[in-house]
mmCIF file as gemmi writes it, N, C-alpha and C atoms, coordinates in Angstrom:
data_model
loop_
_atom_site.group_PDB
_atom_site.id
_atom_site.type_symbol
_atom_site.label_atom_id
_atom_site.label_alt_id
_atom_site.label_comp_id
_atom_site.label_asym_id
_atom_site.label_entity_id
_atom_site.label_seq_id
_atom_site.pdbx_PDB_ins_code
_atom_site.Cartn_x
_atom_site.Cartn_y
_atom_site.Cartn_z
_atom_site.occupancy
_atom_site.B_iso_or_equiv
_atom_site.pdbx_formal_charge
_atom_site.auth_seq_id
_atom_site.auth_asym_id
_atom_site.pdbx_PDB_model_num
ATOM 1 N N . MET Axp A 1 ? 70.218 -102.01 69.688 1 0 ? 1 A 1
ATOM 2 C CA . MET Axp A 1 ? 70.019 -102.194 68.269 1 0 ? 1 A 1
ATOM 3 C C . MET Axp A 1 ? 70.376 -103.63 67.932 1 0 ? 1 A 1
ATOM 4 N N . THR Axp A 2 ? 69.73 -104.154 66.917 1 0 ? 2 A 1
ATOM 5 C CA . THR Axp A 2 ? 70.034 -105.516 66.497 1 0 ? 2 A 1
ATOM 6 C C . THR Axp A 2 ? 70.873 -105.491 65.219 1 0 ? 2 A 1
ATOM 7 N N . LEU Axp A 3 ? 71.496 -106.612 64.938 1 0 ? 3 A 1
ATOM 8 C CA . LEU Axp A 3 ? 72.418 -106.713 63.806 1 0 ? 3 A 1
ATOM 9 C C . LEU Axp A 3 ? 71.765 -106.346 62.487 1 0 ? 3 A 1
ATOM 10 N N . HIS Axp A 4 ? 70.511 -106.735 62.279 1 0 ? 4 A 1
ATOM 11 C CA . HIS Axp A 4 ? 69.881 -106.46 60.98 1 0 ? 4 A 1
ATOM 12 C C . HIS Axp A 4 ? 69.601 -104.976 60.766 1 0 ? 4 A 1
ATOM 13 N N . GLN Axp A 5 ? 69.755 -104.137 61.793 1 0 ? 5 A 1
ATOM 14 C CA . GLN Axp A 5 ? 69.547 -102.7 61.672 1 0 ? 5 A 1
ATOM 15 C C . GLN Axp A 5 ? 70.809 -101.96 61.239 1 0 ? 5 A 1
ATOM 16 N N . LEU Axp A 6 ? 71.953 -102.641 61.216 1 0 ? 6 A 1
ATOM 17 C CA . LEU Axp A 6 ? 73.198 -102.006 60.781 1 0 ? 6 A 1
ATOM 18 C C . LEU Axp A 6 ? 73.183 -101.791 59.277 1 0 ? 6 A 1
ATOM 19 N N . SER Axp A 7 ? 73.971 -100.838 58.823 1 0 ? 7 A 1
ATOM 20 C CA . SER Axp A 7 ? 74.181 -100.615 57.397 1 0 ? 7 A 1
ATOM 21 C C . SER Axp A 7 ? 75.43 -101.373 56.967 1 0 ? 7 A 1
ATOM 22 N N . ILE Axp A 8 ? 75.522 -101.66 55.686 1 0 ? 8 A 1
ATOM 23 C CA . ILE Axp A 8 ? 76.695 -102.366 55.167 1 0 ? 8 A 1
ATOM 24 C C . ILE Axp A 8 ? 77.956 -101.56 55.48 1 0 ? 8 A 1
ATOM 25 N N . GLY Axp A 9 ? 78.946 -102.248 56.023 1 0 ? 9 A 1
ATOM 26 C CA . GLY Axp A 9 ? 80.207 -101.627 56.394 1 0 ? 9 A 1
ATOM 27 C C . GLY Axp A 9 ? 80.292 -101.189 57.844 1 0 ? 9 A 1
ATOM 28 N N . ASP Axp A 10 ? 79.155 -101.166 58.544 1 0 ? 10 A 1
ATOM 29 C CA . ASP Axp A 10 ? 79.159 -100.78 59.957 1 0 ? 10 A 1
ATOM 30 C C . ASP Axp A 10 ? 79.748 -101.896 60.815 1 0 ? 10 A 1
ATOM 31 N N . SER Axp A 11 ? 80.491 -101.5 61.83 1 0 ? 11 A 1
ATOM 32 C CA . SER Axp A 11 ? 81.072 -102.446 62.788 1 0 ? 11 A 1
ATOM 33 C C . SER Axp A 11 ? 80.356 -102.311 64.123 1 0 ? 11 A 1
ATOM 34 N N . ALA Axp A 12 ? 80.334 -103.406 64.864 1 0 ? 12 A 1
ATOM 35 C CA . ALA Axp A 12 ? 79.662 -103.421 66.153 1 0 ? 12 A 1
ATOM 36 C C . ALA Axp A 12 ? 80.249 -104.506 67.039 1 0 ? 12 A 1
ATOM 37 N N . VAL Axp A 13 ? 79.94 -104.412 68.316 1 0 ? 13 A 1
ATOM 38 C CA . VAL Axp A 13 ? 80.313 -105.432 69.282 1 0 ? 13 A 1
ATOM 39 C C . VAL Axp A 13 ? 79.052 -106.183 69.677 1 0 ? 13 A 1
ATOM 40 N N . VAL Axp A 14 ? 79.107 -107.507 69.637 1 0 ? 14 A 1
ATOM 41 C CA . VAL Axp A 14 ? 77.964 -108.335 70.024 1 0 ? 14 A 1
ATOM 42 C C . VAL Axp A 14 ? 77.746 -108.188 71.527 1 0 ? 14 A 1
ATOM 43 N N . LYS Axp A 15 ? 76.506 -107.864 71.905 1 0 ? 15 A 1
ATOM 44 C CA . LYS Axp A 15 ? 76.156 -107.713 73.315 1 0 ? 15 A 1
ATOM 45 C C . LYS Axp A 15 ? 75.391 -108.913 73.851 1 0 ? 15 A 1
ATOM 46 N N . ASN Axp A 16 ? 74.476 -109.46 73.031 1 0 ? 16 A 1
ATOM 47 C CA . ASN Axp A 16 ? 73.642 -110.564 73.498 1 0 ? 16 A 1
ATOM 48 C C . ASN Axp A 16 ? 73.058 -111.289 72.292 1 0 ? 16 A 1
ATOM 49 N N . ILE Axp A 17 ? 72.889 -112.592 72.422 1 0 ? 17 A 1
ATOM 50 C CA . ILE Axp A 17 ? 72.215 -113.4 71.405 1 0 ? 17 A 1
ATOM 51 C C . ILE Axp A 17 ? 71.041 -114.056 72.124 1 0 ? 17 A 1
ATOM 52 N N . THR Axp A 18 ? 69.82 -113.639 71.772 1 0 ? 18 A 1
ATOM 53 C CA . THR Axp A 18 ? 68.655 -114.051 72.555 1 0 ? 18 A 1
ATOM 54 C C . THR Axp A 18 ? 68.194 -115.478 72.284 1 0 ? 18 A 1
ATOM 55 N N . ASP Axp A 19 ? 68.491 -116.025 71.126 1 0 ? 19 A 1
ATOM 56 C CA . ASP Axp A 19 ? 68.094 -117.397 70.793 1 0 ? 19 A 1
ATOM 57 C C . ASP Axp A 19 ? 69.226 -118.344 71.193 1 0 ? 19 A 1
ATOM 58 N N . PRO Axp A 20 ? 68.999 -119.241 72.176 1 0 ? 20 A 1
ATOM 59 C CA . PRO Axp A 20 ? 70.066 -120.126 72.64 1 0 ? 20 A 1
ATOM 60 C C . PRO Axp A 20 ? 70.626 -121.035 71.541 1 0 ? 20 A 1
ATOM 61 N N . ASN Axp A 21 ? 69.777 -121.528 70.641 1 0 ? 21 A 1
ATOM 62 C CA . ASN Axp A 21 ? 70.273 -122.385 69.554 1 0 ? 21 A 1
ATOM 63 C C . ASN Axp A 21 ? 71.157 -121.611 68.596 1 0 ? 21 A 1
ATOM 64 N N . LEU Axp A 22 ? 70.775 -120.381 68.293 1 0 ? 22 A 1
ATOM 65 C CA . LEU Axp A 22 ? 71.59 -119.524 67.436 1 0 ? 22 A 1
ATOM 66 C C . LEU Axp A 22 ? 72.909 -119.199 68.118 1 0 ? 22 A 1
ATOM 67 N N . ALA Axp A 23 ? 72.871 -118.972 69.428 1 0 ? 23 A 1
ATOM 68 C CA . ALA Axp A 23 ? 74.092 -118.672 70.177 1 0 ? 23 A 1
ATOM 69 C C . ALA Axp A 23 ? 75.089 -119.824 70.083 1 0 ? 23 A 1
ATOM 70 N N . VAL Axp A 24 ? 74.599 -121.053 70.165 1 0 ? 24 A 1
ATOM 71 C CA . VAL Axp A 24 ? 75.473 -122.227 70.062 1 0 ? 24 A 1
ATOM 72 C C . VAL Axp A 24 ? 76.084 -122.305 68.669 1 0 ? 24 A 1
ATOM 73 N N . MET Axp A 25 ? 75.267 -122.094 67.632 1 0 ? 25 A 1
ATOM 74 C CA . MET Axp A 25 ? 75.764 -122.158 66.256 1 0 ? 25 A 1
ATOM 75 C C . MET Axp A 25 ? 76.821 -121.077 65.997 1 0 ? 25 A 1
ATOM 76 N N . LEU Axp A 26 ? 76.535 -119.851 66.438 1 0 ? 26 A 1
ATOM 77 C CA . LEU Axp A 26 ? 77.487 -118.763 66.215 1 0 ? 26 A 1
ATOM 78 C C . LEU Axp A 26 ? 78.762 -118.943 67.032 1 0 ? 26 A 1
ATOM 79 N N . ASN Axp A 27 ? 78.627 -119.547 68.198 1 0 ? 27 A 1
ATOM 80 C CA . ASN Axp A 27 ? 79.799 -119.821 69.035 1 0 ? 27 A 1
ATOM 81 C C . ASN Axp A 27 ? 80.787 -120.722 68.296 1 0 ? 27 A 1
ATOM 82 N N . GLU Axp A 28 ? 80.284 -121.631 67.482 1 0 ? 28 A 1
ATOM 83 C CA . GLU Axp A 28 ? 81.157 -122.511 66.709 1 0 ? 28 A 1
ATOM 84 C C . GLU Axp A 28 ? 81.978 -121.737 65.683 1 0 ? 28 A 1
ATOM 85 N N . TYR Axp A 29 ? 81.482 -120.569 65.285 1 0 ? 29 A 1
ATOM 86 C CA . TYR Axp A 29 ? 82.208 -119.699 64.353 1 0 ? 29 A 1
ATOM 87 C C . TYR Axp A 29 ? 83.007 -118.62 65.075 1 0 ? 29 A 1
ATOM 88 N N . GLY Axp A 30 ? 82.99 -118.657 66.408 1 0 ? 30 A 1
ATOM 89 C CA . GLY Axp A 30 ? 83.74 -117.681 67.194 1 0 ? 30 A 1
ATOM 90 C C . GLY Axp A 30 ? 83.007 -116.37 67.399 1 0 ? 30 A 1
ATOM 91 N N . ILE Axp A 31 ? 81.707 -116.367 67.157 1 0 ? 31 A 1
ATOM 92 C CA . ILE Axp A 31 ? 80.904 -115.155 67.342 1 0 ? 31 A 1
ATOM 93 C C . ILE Axp A 31 ? 80.109 -115.315 68.631 1 0 ? 31 A 1
ATOM 94 N N . LEU Axp A 32 ? 80.482 -114.53 69.636 1 0 ? 32 A 1
ATOM 95 C CA . LEU Axp A 32 ? 79.846 -114.598 70.934 1 0 ? 32 A 1
ATOM 96 C C . LEU Axp A 32 ? 79.853 -113.21 71.539 1 0 ? 32 A 1
ATOM 97 N N . PRO Axp A 33 ? 79.138 -112.991 72.633 1 0 ? 33 A 1
ATOM 98 C CA . PRO Axp A 33 ? 79.149 -111.656 73.234 1 0 ? 33 A 1
ATOM 99 C C . PRO Axp A 33 ? 80.582 -111.157 73.46 1 0 ? 33 A 1
ATOM 100 N N . GLY Axp A 34 ? 80.809 -109.909 73.036 1 0 ? 34 A 1
ATOM 101 C CA . GLY Axp A 34 ? 82.136 -109.302 73.12 1 0 ? 34 A 1
ATOM 102 C C . GLY Axp A 34 ? 82.894 -109.341 71.808 1 0 ? 34 A 1
ATOM 103 N N . SER Axp A 35 ? 82.388 -110.103 70.828 1 0 ? 35 A 1
ATOM 104 C CA . SER Axp A 35 ? 83.06 -110.216 69.529 1 0 ? 35 A 1
ATOM 105 C C . SER Axp A 35 ? 82.832 -108.969 68.686 1 0 ? 35 A 1
ATOM 106 N N . LEU Axp A 36 ? 83.856 -108.588 67.934 1 0 ? 36 A 1
ATOM 107 C CA . LEU Axp A 36 ? 83.761 -107.495 66.976 1 0 ? 36 A 1
ATOM 108 C C . LEU Axp A 36 ? 83.302 -108.071 65.643 1 0 ? 36 A 1
ATOM 109 N N . ILE Axp A 37 ? 82.228 -107.504 65.08 1 0 ? 37 A 1
ATOM 110 C CA . ILE Axp A 37 ? 81.718 -107.968 63.795 1 0 ? 37 A 1
ATOM 111 C C . ILE Axp A 37 ? 81.487 -106.774 62.882 1 0 ? 37 A 1
ATOM 112 N N . THR Axp A 38 ? 81.467 -107.046 61.589 1 0 ? 38 A 1
ATOM 113 C CA . THR Axp A 38 ? 81.153 -106.037 60.577 1 0 ? 38 A 1
ATOM 114 C C . THR Axp A 38 ? 80.096 -106.607 59.655 1 0 ? 38 A 1
ATOM 115 N N . LEU Axp A 39 ? 79.101 -105.798 59.331 1 0 ? 39 A 1
ATOM 116 C CA . LEU Axp A 39 ? 78.105 -106.229 58.347 1 0 ? 39 A 1
ATOM 117 C C . LEU Axp A 39 ? 78.738 -106.046 56.977 1 0 ? 39 A 1
ATOM 118 N N . ALA Axp A 40 ? 79.137 -107.152 56.369 1 0 ? 40 A 1
ATOM 119 C CA . ALA Axp A 40 ? 79.884 -107.115 55.117 1 0 ? 40 A 1
ATOM 120 C C . ALA Axp A 40 ? 78.99 -106.986 53.895 1 0 ? 40 A 1
ATOM 121 N N . GLY Axp A 41 ? 77.739 -107.447 53.98 1 0 ? 41 A 1
ATOM 122 C CA . GLY Axp A 41 ? 76.861 -107.35 52.823 1 0 ? 41 A 1
ATOM 123 C C . GLY Axp A 41 ? 75.482 -107.892 53.095 1 0 ? 41 A 1
ATOM 124 N N . LYS Axp A 42 ? 74.576 -107.571 52.167 1 0 ? 42 A 1
ATOM 125 C CA . LYS Axp A 42 ? 73.195 -108.065 52.218 1 0 ? 42 A 1
ATOM 126 C C . LYS Axp A 42 ? 72.822 -108.526 50.824 1 0 ? 42 A 1
ATOM 127 N N . ALA Axp A 43 ? 72.005 -109.545 50.747 1 0 ? 43 A 1
ATOM 128 C CA . ALA Axp A 43 ? 71.47 -109.983 49.465 1 0 ? 43 A 1
ATOM 129 C C . ALA Axp A 43 ? 70.54 -108.89 48.921 1 0 ? 43 A 1
ATOM 130 N N . PRO Axp A 44 ? 70.254 -108.9 47.624 1 0 ? 44 A 1
ATOM 131 C CA . PRO Axp A 44 ? 69.429 -107.84 47.032 1 0 ? 44 A 1
ATOM 132 C C . PRO Axp A 44 ? 68.084 -107.604 47.727 1 0 ? 44 A 1
ATOM 133 N N . LEU Axp A 45 ? 67.453 -108.628 48.246 1 0 ? 45 A 1
ATOM 134 C CA . LEU Axp A 45 ? 66.188 -108.442 48.951 1 0 ? 45 A 1
ATOM 135 C C . LEU Axp A 45 ? 66.378 -108.321 50.459 1 0 ? 45 A 1
ATOM 136 N N . GLY Axp A 46 ? 67.634 -108.197 50.91 1 0 ? 46 A 1
ATOM 137 C CA . GLY Axp A 46 ? 67.918 -107.99 52.327 1 0 ? 46 A 1
ATOM 138 C C . GLY Axp A 46 ? 68.075 -109.253 53.144 1 0 ? 46 A 1
ATOM 139 N N . ASP Axp A 47 ? 68.02 -110.404 52.516 1 0 ? 47 A 1
ATOM 140 C CA . ASP Axp A 47 ? 68.113 -111.661 53.257 1 0 ? 47 A 1
ATOM 141 C C . ASP Axp A 47 ? 68.776 -112.704 52.369 1 0 ? 47 A 1
ATOM 142 N N . PRO Axp A 48 ? 69.873 -113.315 52.728 1 0 ? 48 A 1
ATOM 143 C CA . PRO Axp A 48 ? 70.572 -113.276 54.006 1 0 ? 48 A 1
ATOM 144 C C . PRO Axp A 48 ? 71.547 -112.095 54.106 1 0 ? 48 A 1
ATOM 145 N N . LEU Axp A 49 ? 72.173 -112.002 55.277 1 0 ? 49 A 1
ATOM 146 C CA . LEU Axp A 49 ? 73.193 -111.005 55.552 1 0 ? 49 A 1
ATOM 147 C C . LEU Axp A 49 ? 74.534 -111.706 55.715 1 0 ? 49 A 1
ATOM 148 N N . CYS Axp A 50 ? 75.598 -111.026 55.367 1 0 ? 50 A 1
ATOM 149 C CA . CYS Axp A 50 ? 76.948 -111.563 55.535 1 0 ? 50 A 1
ATOM 150 C C . CYS Axp A 50 ? 77.636 -110.772 56.628 1 0 ? 50 A 1
ATOM 151 N N . ILE Axp A 51 ? 78.041 -111.465 57.685 1 0 ? 51 A 1
ATOM 152 C CA . ILE Axp A 51 ? 78.781 -110.807 58.761 1 0 ? 51 A 1
ATOM 153 C C . ILE Axp A 51 ? 80.221 -111.305 58.741 1 0 ? 51 A 1
ATOM 154 N N . GLN Axp A 52 ? 81.117 -110.404 59.073 1 0 ? 52 A 1
ATOM 155 C CA . GLN Axp A 52 ? 82.545 -110.704 59.021 1 0 ? 52 A 1
ATOM 156 C C . GLN Axp A 52 ? 83.158 -110.454 60.39 1 0 ? 52 A 1
ATOM 157 N N . THR Axp A 53 ? 84.032 -111.375 60.779 1 0 ? 53 A 1
ATOM 158 C CA . THR Axp A 53 ? 84.855 -111.21 61.968 1 0 ? 53 A 1
ATOM 159 C C . THR Axp A 53 ? 86.303 -111.208 61.49 1 0 ? 53 A 1
ATOM 160 N N . PRO Axp A 54 ? 87.251 -110.929 62.352 1 0 ? 54 A 1
ATOM 161 C CA . PRO Axp A 54 ? 88.651 -111.007 61.904 1 0 ? 54 A 1
ATOM 162 C C . PRO Axp A 54 ? 89.045 -112.398 61.394 1 0 ? 54 A 1
ATOM 163 N N . GLU Axp A 55 ? 88.321 -113.435 61.803 1 0 ? 55 A 1
ATOM 164 C CA . GLU Axp A 55 ? 88.679 -114.807 61.437 1 0 ? 55 A 1
ATOM 165 C C . GLU Axp A 55 ? 87.851 -115.41 60.307 1 0 ? 55 A 1
ATOM 166 N N . THR Axp A 56 ? 86.603 -114.953 60.107 1 0 ? 56 A 1
ATOM 167 C CA . THR Axp A 56 ? 85.71 -115.649 59.185 1 0 ? 56 A 1
ATOM 168 C C . THR Axp A 56 ? 84.607 -114.75 58.663 1 0 ? 56 A 1
ATOM 169 N N . GLN Axp A 57 ? 83.875 -115.252 57.679 1 0 ? 57 A 1
ATOM 170 C CA . GLN Axp A 57 ? 82.644 -114.626 57.2 1 0 ? 57 A 1
ATOM 171 C C . GLN Axp A 57 ? 81.529 -115.664 57.318 1 0 ? 57 A 1
ATOM 172 N N . VAL Axp A 58 ? 80.354 -115.201 57.748 1 0 ? 58 A 1
ATOM 173 C CA . VAL Axp A 58 ? 79.216 -116.092 57.947 1 0 ? 58 A 1
ATOM 174 C C . VAL Axp A 58 ? 77.976 -115.423 57.354 1 0 ? 58 A 1
ATOM 175 N N . SER Axp A 59 ? 77.167 -116.187 56.642 1 0 ? 59 A 1
ATOM 176 C CA . SER Axp A 59 ? 75.879 -115.693 56.162 1 0 ? 59 A 1
ATOM 177 C C . SER Axp A 59 ? 74.794 -116.181 57.1 1 0 ? 59 A 1
ATOM 178 N N . ILE Axp A 60 ? 73.916 -115.26 57.49 1 0 ? 60 A 1
ATOM 179 C CA . ILE Axp A 60 ? 72.812 -115.63 58.377 1 0 ? 60 A 1
ATOM 180 C C . ILE Axp A 60 ? 71.517 -114.999 57.859 1 0 ? 60 A 1
ATOM 181 N N . ARG Axp A 61 ? 70.412 -115.584 58.252 1 0 ? 61 A 1
ATOM 182 C CA . ARG Axp A 61 ? 69.101 -115.068 57.859 1 0 ? 61 A 1
ATOM 183 C C . ARG Axp A 61 ? 68.793 -113.778 58.615 1 0 ? 61 A 1
ATOM 184 N N . LYS Axp A 62 ? 67.982 -112.95 57.995 1 0 ? 62 A 1
ATOM 185 C CA . LYS Axp A 62 ? 67.598 -111.681 58.606 1 0 ? 62 A 1
ATOM 186 C C . LYS Axp A 62 ? 66.883 -111.915 59.939 1 0 ? 62 A 1
ATOM 187 N N . GLY Axp A 63 ? 66.053 -112.947 59.998 1 0 ? 63 A 1
ATOM 188 C CA . GLY Axp A 63 ? 65.357 -113.266 61.25 1 0 ? 63 A 1
ATOM 189 C C . GLY Axp A 63 ? 66.312 -113.625 62.368 1 0 ? 63 A 1
ATOM 190 N N . ASP Axp A 64 ? 67.394 -114.331 62.021 1 0 ? 64 A 1
ATOM 191 C CA . ASP Axp A 64 ? 68.412 -114.655 63.028 1 0 ? 64 A 1
ATOM 192 C C . ASP Axp A 64 ? 69.178 -113.405 63.44 1 0 ? 64 A 1
ATOM 193 N N . ALA Axp A 65 ? 69.444 -112.519 62.477 1 0 ? 65 A 1
ATOM 194 C CA . ALA Axp A 65 ? 70.167 -111.285 62.784 1 0 ? 65 A 1
ATOM 195 C C . ALA Axp A 65 ? 69.375 -110.41 63.755 1 0 ? 65 A 1
ATOM 196 N N . ALA Axp A 66 ? 68.043 -110.53 63.728 1 0 ? 66 A 1
ATOM 197 C CA . ALA Axp A 66 ? 67.203 -109.77 64.648 1 0 ? 66 A 1
ATOM 198 C C . ALA Axp A 66 ? 67.324 -110.282 66.081 1 0 ? 66 A 1
ATOM 199 N N . GLN Axp A 67 ? 67.93 -111.449 66.277 1 0 ? 67 A 1
ATOM 200 C CA . GLN Axp A 67 ? 68.137 -112.02 67.609 1 0 ? 67 A 1
ATOM 201 C C . GLN Axp A 67 ? 69.508 -111.669 68.187 1 0 ? 67 A 1
ATOM 202 N N . ILE Axp A 68 ? 70.314 -110.937 67.418 1 0 ? 68 A 1
ATOM 203 C CA . ILE Axp A 68 ? 71.671 -110.583 67.85 1 0 ? 68 A 1
ATOM 204 C C . ILE Axp A 68 ? 71.708 -109.099 68.19 1 0 ? 68 A 1
ATOM 205 N N . TRP Axp A 69 ? 71.834 -108.804 69.47 1 0 ? 69 A 1
ATOM 206 C CA . TRP Axp A 69 ? 71.887 -107.417 69.944 1 0 ? 69 A 1
ATOM 207 C C . TRP Axp A 69 ? 73.34 -106.951 69.911 1 0 ? 69 A 1
ATOM 208 N N . VAL Axp A 70 ? 73.546 -105.766 69.344 1 0 ? 70 A 1
ATOM 209 C CA . VAL Axp A 70 ? 74.893 -105.234 69.167 1 0 ? 70 A 1
ATOM 210 C C . VAL Axp A 70 ? 74.965 -103.792 69.636 1 0 ? 70 A 1
ATOM 211 N N . GLU Axp A 71 ? 76.186 -103.329 69.847 1 0 ? 71 A 1
ATOM 212 C CA . GLU Axp A 71 ? 76.453 -101.915 70.119 1 0 ? 71 A 1
ATOM 213 C C . GLU Axp A 71 ? 77.351 -101.424 69 1 0 ? 71 A 1
ATOM 214 N N . GLU Axp A 72 ? 76.834 -100.503 68.199 1 0 ? 72 A 1
ATOM 215 C CA . GLU Axp A 72 ? 77.572 -99.994 67.041 1 0 ? 72 A 1
ATOM 216 C C . GLU Axp A 72 ? 78.812 -99.234 67.485 1 0 ? 72 A 1
ATOM 217 N N . ILE Axp A 73 ? 79.884 -99.423 66.749 1 0 ? 73 A 1
ATOM 218 C CA . ILE Axp A 73 ? 81.126 -98.707 67.018 1 0 ? 73 A 1
ATOM 219 C C . ILE Axp A 73 ? 81.17 -97.507 66.088 1 0 ? 73 A 1
ATOM 220 N N . SER Axp A 74 ? 81.214 -96.317 66.664 1 0 ? 74 A 1
ATOM 221 C CA . SER Axp A 74 ? 81.293 -95.106 65.834 1 0 ? 74 A 1
ATOM 222 C C . SER Axp A 74 ? 82.746 -94.848 65.475 1 0 ? 74 A 1
ATOM 223 N N . GLU Axp A 75 ? 82.94 -94.511 64.211 1 0 ? 75 A 1
ATOM 224 C CA . GLU Axp A 75 ? 84.308 -94.308 63.731 1 0 ? 75 A 1
ATOM 225 C C . GLU Axp A 75 ? 84.572 -92.853 63.449 1 0 ? 75 A 1
């Protein structure tokens, strides 16, 4: 599943980032494979999305979120 398929409030572990440029940008924010993230919110039209880690919040485009493969954590 990709990040943009999560619902608001869902948590997941990043498994892979398929776009190398996006991977470099997210790495600067501490988001890399193995990171725990939560989908904190979506804009009214679904783009951009706000993802939260224990350290930061980052807004990304829906198209970029489709490049981030995650494994949802069931609670």
